[in-house]
C-alpha positions, 0 to 999 in steps of 0.5 A: 540515490537508490531509485534515480530516474525510476518511475514509481506508481503509489496507489493510495498515495495521497495520505498516510503510508502511501504519501510517506513512501511517495516523499521518500521515493522522490528523495531517492531520485524517483519520478512518482505518480500519486494515485488515489481515489480522492481527487482533492487529496491528490491535488493537495498532495501533489502541490505539497510535493512539488513545492517541497521537492522544487521539481514539478516534473517528477510528480504526477497526480492521477485519480485512480479507482482500483476497482475500475479496470478502465481507471487502471488502464488510464493510469498506466497510459497517463504515466507512460505519456508523462513520465515513461514506463513503470518500474515500480508499483506500490499497491497500497490502496485499501479500505477497512471495516469491522464488525462482530462476525454475526453482524458482518454485512455482504456490502462490507465484505464486498467493499473490503475484498473488492478494494483490498484483493480484487483491486490490488490484484488487477492493478498488479496484473495490468502493471505487470503486463505493461512491465512484461511488454516493456521488457525491463523487469520491475518491482511490485510491492503489495501492502499487506498487514499484520492482520493478514497473519492472524484472525481477530474477532472483530476484524474478520473480513479485513484480516481475511482480505490481507491474508489474501494479499500475502497469498497473492504476493507469494503466487504472483512473485513466483509467477513473475520473477521469470520476467524479471519482476520481483513481487514482495510485500510489506506487513505493517502493524498498528500505524498512527494515521488519520484512519486510526481515529475511525478504527478507534471509534469502531472499537469504542462502539463494539468493545464499549471503550472510551474514545482513544483508549484502544489506540493507547492500549495497542500502542503500549502493547507494541514491543518497540514501545509505540505505534508505527508511523508512516515514515517507519515503512519507507526504508522497507519500501525503498529496499524492495523497490531497489536493486538491493532486493533483486534476490528477494522474491515472494516475501512479505516483510513485517514492519511492525515494531515486533508485533509479529514474528515469522 
């Protein structure tokens, strides 16, 4: 098992890609913290994971608001107290919104950059400080997006926020490797999660489409032949968290069925 006895924190870990990564990390022998802003979702995910794994001691649920430094500090302390020092951080928590450029609101901008960029960076910073203090290195994985590779007319702020995540991955990767901390990223494409129902509804509103049409079209456009699934991203997440990626620094790996080549 590639992650045997490692301690991993997955933000936004109660659903979607985050939950799929949690499940795979457990299967690879890790102890995992499910960190999410939705306490009910955390409790439900932990109950499911404890039952499916048969090992309650390897799963910890924590409510986390990545925009609140005190919440991040409490996450680190609770993890240390129950599972030990953090070896792996998956910075997965994010929010999405869209609107035509002329209709983007300051509130929408603040929310997306507050969670996707500020929250991700200061969570990374706090965990990296703990890793440096511990002196055993670590692996940090930032979840970016194909949206961070290019602009989209209706998704300007989300694209910009994910481009910032890719840039931060590069800068933090270069800065932290001297401490034995590898920082890398994963850029998913279009992924079939419950959030896509909301995304599809927004496209229907702004592009005048029937519900479900945009989701169908983007799935058909993927070279692989379908939308991604949460579990499609877990192999990359294991690789970047394991010793196999020790010489991989400041990279963002596209896991998108061929949608983007870089």
